[in-house]
C-alpha positions as CSV (number, residue, x, y, z in Angstrom):
1,M,-80.8,-31.8,-56.7
2,I,-80.0,-29.3,-59.5
3,F,-82.2,-31.1,-62.0
4,R,-85.0,-31.2,-59.5
5,N,-84.7,-27.5,-58.8
6,F,-84.7,-26.9,-62.5
7,L,-87.9,-28.8,-63.0
8,A,-89.5,-27.0,-60.0
9,N,-88.6,-23.6,-61.5
10,I,-90.0,-24.6,-64.9
11,R,-93.3,-25.6,-63.4
12,Q,-93.5,-22.3,-61.6
13,L,-93.1,-20.2,-64.7
14,D,-96.0,-18.1,-65.9
15,W,-96.5,-19.8,-69.2
16,G,-99.3,-17.5,-70.1
17,I,-97.0,-14.5,-70.3
18,I,-94.4,-16.7,-72.2
19,A,-97.0,-17.9,-74.7
20,S,-98.4,-14.4,-75.3
21,A,-94.8,-13.0,-75.8
22,L,-94.0,-15.7,-78.3
23,I,-97.2,-15.1,-80.2
24,L,-96.3,-11.4,-80.5
25,C,-92.8,-12.4,-81.7
26,A,-94.5,-14.7,-84.3
27,F,-96.5,-11.8,-85.7
28,G,-93.3,-9.8,-86.0
29,L,-91.5,-12.6,-87.7
30,E,-94.3,-13.0,-90.2
31,A,-94.2,-9.3,-91.0
32,I,-90.4,-9.2,-91.3
33,Y,-90.4,-12.2,-93.6
34,S,-93.1,-10.7,-95.7
35,T,-91.4,-7.4,-96.2
36,S,-88.2,-9.1,-97.1
37,F,-89.7,-10.1,-100.4
38,L,-89.2,-6.5,-101.5
39,T,-85.4,-6.9,-101.6
40,G,-85.1,-10.6,-101.6
41,N,-82.8,-10.3,-98.6
42,F,-84.0,-12.4,-95.6
43,L,-81.1,-11.6,-93.3
44,N,-83.2,-9.5,-90.9
45,F,-85.7,-12.4,-90.6
46,K,-82.9,-14.8,-89.8
47,K,-81.4,-12.4,-87.3
48,Q,-84.7,-11.7,-85.6
49,L,-85.3,-15.5,-85.2
50,I,-81.8,-15.7,-83.6
51,F,-82.7,-12.7,-81.3
52,I,-85.9,-14.5,-80.2
53,I,-84.0,-17.7,-79.3
54,I,-81.4,-15.7,-77.4
55,G,-84.1,-13.7,-75.7
56,F,-85.9,-16.8,-74.7
57,L,-82.8,-18.3,-73.2
58,V,-82.0,-15.1,-71.4
59,M,-85.5,-15.1,-69.9
60,I,-85.1,-18.7,-68.6
61,M,-81.7,-17.8,-67.1
62,M,-83.1,-14.7,-65.4
63,S,-86.0,-16.7,-64.0
64,F,-83.4,-18.6,-61.9
65,F,-81.8,-15.3,-60.8
66,D,-82.8,-14.2,-57.3
67,W,-84.4,-10.8,-57.9
68,R,-83.8,-9.9,-54.3
69,F,-80.1,-9.4,-55.2
70,F,-81.0,-6.0,-56.7
71,K,-83.0,-5.2,-53.6
72,S,-80.1,-5.9,-51.3
73,H,-77.2,-4.4,-53.3
74,S,-77.9,-0.7,-54.0
75,S,-74.3,-0.2,-55.1
76,I,-74.7,-2.6,-58.0
77,I,-77.7,-0.7,-59.3
78,I,-75.8,2.7,-59.1
79,I,-72.9,1.1,-60.9
80,L,-75.2,-0.2,-63.7
81,Y,-76.8,3.3,-63.9
82,F,-73.5,5.1,-64.4
83,I,-72.4,2.4,-67.0
84,C,-75.6,3.3,-68.9
85,L,-74.8,7.0,-68.7
86,A,-71.3,6.3,-70.0
87,L,-72.6,4.2,-72.9
88,L,-75.1,6.9,-73.8
89,G,-72.3,9.5,-73.7
90,G,-70.0,7.4,-75.8
91,L,-72.5,7.3,-78.6
92,F,-71.6,10.9,-79.5
93,F,-68.2,9.8,-80.5
94,F,-69.4,7.3,-83.0
95,K,-70.8,7.7,-86.5
96,A,-74.5,8.3,-86.6
97,H,-76.8,5.6,-87.9
98,R,-79.6,7.2,-90.1
99,G,-78.9,10.5,-88.5
100,I,-79.4,9.3,-84.9
101,K,-76.6,8.4,-82.5
102,S,-78.5,5.6,-80.6
103,W,-76.6,2.5,-81.6
104,Y,-73.2,0.8,-81.3
105,D,-72.4,-1.1,-84.4
106,L,-71.3,-4.6,-83.2
107,G,-71.2,-6.1,-86.6
108,F,-74.0,-8.7,-86.2
109,F,-76.4,-6.2,-84.8
110,Y,-76.7,-2.6,-83.5
111,F,-76.7,-2.4,-79.7
112,N,-78.9,0.3,-78.3
113,P,-77.9,1.1,-74.7
114,I,-81.3,2.8,-74.1
115,E,-82.9,-0.6,-73.8
116,L,-80.5,-1.6,-71.0
117,L,-81.1,1.8,-69.4
118,K,-84.9,1.3,-69.3
119,I,-84.4,-1.9,-67.2
120,V,-81.8,-0.3,-65.0
121,L,-84.1,2.7,-64.4
122,I,-87.0,0.5,-63.5
123,I,-84.9,-1.4,-61.0
124,L,-83.4,1.9,-59.6
125,L,-86.8,3.6,-59.3
126,A,-88.3,0.5,-57.7
127,K,-85.4,0.3,-55.2
128,Y,-85.6,4.1,-54.4
129,F,-89.4,4.3,-53.8
130,S,-89.8,0.9,-52.1
131,K,-87.7,2.3,-49.2
132,R,-89.7,5.6,-49.2
133,H,-93.3,4.7,-49.9
134,A,-94.4,6.1,-46.6
135,E,-92.5,9.4,-47.3
136,M,-94.1,10.4,-50.6
137,Y,-95.4,13.5,-49.0
138,N,-91.7,14.8,-49.2
139,V,-91.2,16.5,-52.5
140,T,-87.4,15.9,-52.1
141,H,-87.9,12.3,-53.2
142,V,-89.7,13.4,-56.3
143,I,-86.8,15.8,-57.2
144,I,-84.1,13.2,-56.5
145,S,-85.8,10.6,-58.6
146,G,-86.3,13.2,-61.3
147,L,-82.6,13.9,-61.4
148,Y,-82.0,10.2,-61.9
149,V,-84.3,10.4,-65.0
150,A,-83.1,13.8,-66.2
151,A,-79.5,12.9,-66.8
152,P,-80.0,10.1,-69.3
153,C,-83.0,11.9,-70.9
154,A,-80.7,14.9,-71.7
155,L,-78.2,12.6,-73.4
156,I,-80.9,10.8,-75.3
157,F,-82.6,14.0,-76.3
158,F,-79.5,15.3,-78.1
159,Q,-78.9,12.0,-80.0
160,P,-81.7,13.0,-81.0
161,D,-84.3,10.4,-79.9
162,L,-87.4,12.2,-78.7
163,G,-89.5,9.0,-78.6
164,S,-87.2,7.2,-76.0
165,V,-87.2,10.4,-73.9
166,M,-91.0,10.2,-73.8
167,I,-91.0,6.5,-72.8
168,I,-88.6,7.2,-69.9
169,V,-90.6,10.2,-68.7
170,A,-93.8,8.2,-68.9
171,L,-92.1,5.4,-66.8
172,W,-91.0,8.0,-64.2
173,F,-94.5,9.5,-64.0
174,G,-96.1,6.0,-63.8
175,V,-93.8,4.8,-61.0
176,L,-94.4,8.1,-59.1
177,F,-98.2,7.5,-59.4
178,V,-98.0,3.9,-58.3
179,S,-95.8,4.9,-55.4
180,G,-98.4,7.4,-54.1
181,I,-97.3,10.8,-55.1
182,K,-99.4,13.7,-53.7
183,P,-101.9,15.2,-56.2
184,Q,-100.4,18.7,-55.8
185,H,-96.9,17.4,-56.6
186,L,-98.2,15.6,-59.7
187,L,-99.9,18.8,-60.9
188,A,-96.7,20.8,-60.3
189,L,-94.8,18.2,-62.4
190,I,-97.3,18.5,-65.2
191,L,-96.9,22.3,-65.2
192,V,-93.1,21.9,-65.3
193,G,-93.5,19.4,-68.1
194,A,-95.6,21.8,-70.1
195,I,-92.9,24.5,-69.7
196,A,-90.2,22.0,-70.7
197,I,-92.1,21.0,-73.8
198,S,-92.5,24.6,-74.8
199,L,-88.8,25.3,-74.4
200,G,-87.9,22.0,-76.1
201,W,-90.1,23.0,-79.1
202,S,-88.4,26.4,-79.4
203,F,-84.8,25.5,-78.7
204,G,-84.3,21.7,-78.6
205,L,-86.1,20.1,-81.6
206,R,-84.5,20.0,-85.0
207,D,-86.4,21.3,-88.0
208,Y,-87.3,17.8,-89.3
209,Q,-88.7,16.9,-85.9
210,R,-90.9,20.0,-85.9
211,Q,-92.1,19.2,-89.4
212,R,-93.0,15.6,-88.3
213,I,-95.2,17.0,-85.5
214,I,-96.8,19.7,-87.7
215,S,-97.5,17.2,-90.5
216,F,-99.2,14.9,-88.0
217,A,-102.1,17.4,-87.7
218,N,-102.5,17.7,-91.5
219,P,-100.5,15.1,-93.5
220,Q,-102.3,16.1,-96.7
221,A,-100.6,19.6,-96.6
222,D,-97.3,18.0,-97.8
223,A,-98.4,14.5,-98.8
224,L,-95.2,13.8,-100.7
225,K,-92.7,14.8,-98.0
226,T,-93.5,15.3,-94.3
227,G,-96.9,13.8,-94.6
228,W,-95.8,10.7,-96.6
229,N,-95.4,8.3,-93.7
230,Q,-98.7,9.0,-92.2
231,N,-100.6,8.8,-95.5
232,Q,-99.0,5.5,-96.4
233,A,-99.7,4.1,-93.0
234,E,-103.4,5.0,-93.3
235,I,-103.6,3.4,-96.8
236,A,-102.0,0.2,-95.6
237,I,-104.3,-0.2,-92.6
238,G,-107.4,0.8,-94.5
239,S,-106.7,-1.5,-97.4
240,G,-106.5,-4.6,-95.2
241,G,-110.3,-4.9,-94.8
242,W,-111.6,-7.7,-92.6
243,W,-109.3,-10.6,-93.6
244,G,-106.4,-8.8,-95.1
245,K,-104.7,-9.2,-98.5
246,G,-102.7,-12.3,-97.4
247,I,-99.2,-12.8,-96.3
248,G,-96.8,-11.3,-98.9
249,N,-99.5,-9.6,-100.8
250,G,-99.6,-6.2,-99.1
251,S,-99.0,-3.5,-101.7
252,Q,-97.8,-0.8,-99.3
253,G,-95.3,-3.0,-97.5
254,Q,-94.2,-5.1,-100.5
255,L,-93.7,-2.2,-103.0
256,G,-91.8,0.0,-100.7
257,F,-94.4,2.7,-100.1
258,L,-94.5,2.1,-96.3
259,P,-91.5,3.6,-94.5
260,E,-89.7,1.4,-92.0
261,P,-92.0,-1.6,-92.4
262,Q,-90.0,-3.8,-90.1
263,T,-89.8,-1.4,-87.2
264,D,-91.9,1.7,-86.7
265,F,-94.7,0.7,-89.1
266,I,-94.7,-3.1,-88.7
267,F,-98.3,-2.9,-87.3
268,C,-99.4,-1.5,-90.6
269,V,-97.9,-4.5,-92.4
270,I,-99.8,-6.8,-90.2
271,A,-103.0,-4.9,-90.6
272,E,-102.7,-4.8,-94.4
273,E,-101.9,-8.5,-94.8
274,M,-104.1,-9.9,-91.9
275,G,-106.9,-7.4,-91.8
276,L,-109.1,-6.5,-88.9
277,I,-109.1,-10.0,-87.6
278,G,-105.3,-10.0,-87.4
279,V,-105.4,-6.6,-85.6
280,I,-107.9,-8.0,-83.1
281,V,-105.8,-11.0,-82.4
282,I,-102.5,-9.0,-81.9
283,L,-104.3,-6.4,-79.7
284,G,-105.9,-9.1,-77.7
285,T,-102.6,-10.8,-77.2
286,F,-101.1,-7.5,-76.0
287,L,-103.9,-7.1,-73.5
288,Y,-103.5,-10.6,-72.1
289,F,-99.7,-10.1,-71.9
290,V,-100.2,-6.8,-69.9
291,S,-102.8,-8.5,-67.7
292,R,-100.3,-11.2,-66.7
293,I,-97.7,-8.6,-65.8
294,T,-100.4,-6.7,-63.8
295,S,-101.3,-9.9,-62.0
296,I,-97.6,-10.5,-61.0
297,A,-97.5,-6.9,-59.7
298,L,-100.7,-7.3,-57.6
299,H,-99.4,-10.5,-56.0
300,A,-95.8,-9.4,-55.6
301,P,-94.4,-10.2,-52.1
302,D,-93.0,-6.7,-51.4
303,N,-92.9,-3.1,-52.6
304,F,-89.7,-3.5,-54.6
305,S,-91.0,-6.4,-56.7
306,R,-94.4,-4.7,-57.0
307,L,-92.8,-1.5,-58.3
308,F,-90.5,-3.3,-60.7
309,A,-93.5,-5.2,-62.2
310,A,-95.5,-2.0,-62.4
311,G,-92.6,-0.1,-63.9
312,F,-92.1,-2.7,-66.6
313,C,-95.8,-2.8,-67.3
314,I,-95.9,1.0,-67.7
315,S,-92.9,0.9,-70.0
316,I,-94.4,-1.8,-72.3
317,C,-97.8,0.0,-72.4
318,A,-96.2,3.3,-73.2
319,Q,-94.2,1.9,-76.0
320,A,-97.1,-0.1,-77.5
321,L,-99.6,2.8,-77.2
322,I,-97.3,5.3,-78.8
323,N,-96.3,2.9,-81.6
324,L,-100.0,2.0,-82.3
325,A,-101.0,5.7,-82.1
326,M,-98.3,6.6,-84.6
327,N,-99.6,4.0,-87.0
328,V,-103.2,5.2,-86.9
329,R,-102.4,9.0,-86.9
330,L,-103.3,9.6,-83.3
331,F,-99.7,10.6,-82.4
332,P,-96.7,12.2,-84.3
333,I,-94.1,9.8,-85.6
334,V,-91.3,9.6,-83.0
335,G,-89.6,6.3,-83.9
336,I,-90.8,3.9,-81.2
337,P,-90.8,0.1,-82.0
338,L,-93.7,-2.2,-81.1
339,P,-92.5,-4.3,-78.2
340,L,-91.8,-8.0,-79.1
341,V,-93.0,-7.4,-82.6
342,S,-90.7,-4.9,-84.3
343,Y,-87.3,-5.9,-85.6
344,G,-84.4,-5.2,-83.3
345,G,-82.2,-7.3,-81.0
346,S,-81.7,-4.9,-78.1
347,N,-85.3,-4.2,-77.5
348,L,-86.3,-7.9,-77.8
349,I,-83.5,-9.3,-75.6
350,F,-83.9,-6.8,-72.8
351,T,-87.6,-7.2,-72.9
352,F,-87.2,-11.0,-72.4
353,A,-84.7,-10.3,-69.6
354,A,-87.3,-8.2,-67.8
355,I,-89.8,-11.0,-68.3
356,G,-87.3,-13.4,-66.7
357,I,-87.1,-11.2,-63.6
358,L,-90.9,-11.2,-63.4
359,Q,-90.8,-15.0,-63.6
360,S,-88.4,-15.0,-60.7
361,I,-90.7,-12.7,-58.7
362,K,-93.7,-15.0,-59.4
363,A,-91.7,-18.1,-58.4
364,N,-90.9,-16.4,-55.1
365,E,-94.7,-15.9,-54.5
366,I,-95.1,-19.7,-54.5
367,R,-92.0,-20.3,-52.3
């Protein structure tokens, strides 16, 4: 009976979303392998391969998990939420990694609790608004949900990790919109957001963060310092041409000119080595991946599962759009990885975990 249920579950999986996720992972593996030639150290490539295998197994495991458990056990969600807050607060007592207190050093890899928080927040917001979708006229629900988001955002902002704050705020706005927030409430939130940005610029941002944003507008003004990242990214993408320079032949990625080629600027490595054709393929794969998530959201059996799928889709789209915009100088550099592509175990494994929950939702449609 167990084996039969296993086979039935496997047949019900959305293999389109799995295939597109693995293709994106393959692009990332290629870029990580290629940039490893610079140092001759392929440890990150090996670790990323292990992360993909672990993530895939986690996805399969979560596809068997009954997502309705979260819907029925509010206390579990709240406990997970406060665990995330504790983990974020605990980071301030550990040594900073590259000037940012966002990771726990576990030896084999750095654990980033923000990735767990994103999934927990998606579940929390889906649970909260699924019970109140007919009461969105009440501004109290907007405020309460905003407090859920504000607490972790404050901790993350002072790590400092401005990019992750932007993703979480985008997630909140997106779920509010899907839940049916009143237009006047949305406009009021935008006004409050504008005031918060102004105050954050004056009192919250560090000098190097301000310089990054200023250099975004004119990277040539200080091409060898604050504008270096943007300039090298543009050179890498532009030099790829139609077909690219070939795997392992990209000058910007191979010679160390491109900053963070395995994480923030991995898209530039792909564009330089695979050219416009490679860019079209990876963007097309992302679009198909998002379309599969959207399809699950549209066919979800209830409001909770619909909002979870929508929240995950918003989170993925926000991360991908900001990362791609950073790479082509349409957005300041804020340190956001490209989902499923950039190096990193936490982001990859928790993304696969969320995909597994989506698979469980899709299987429930068939049942």
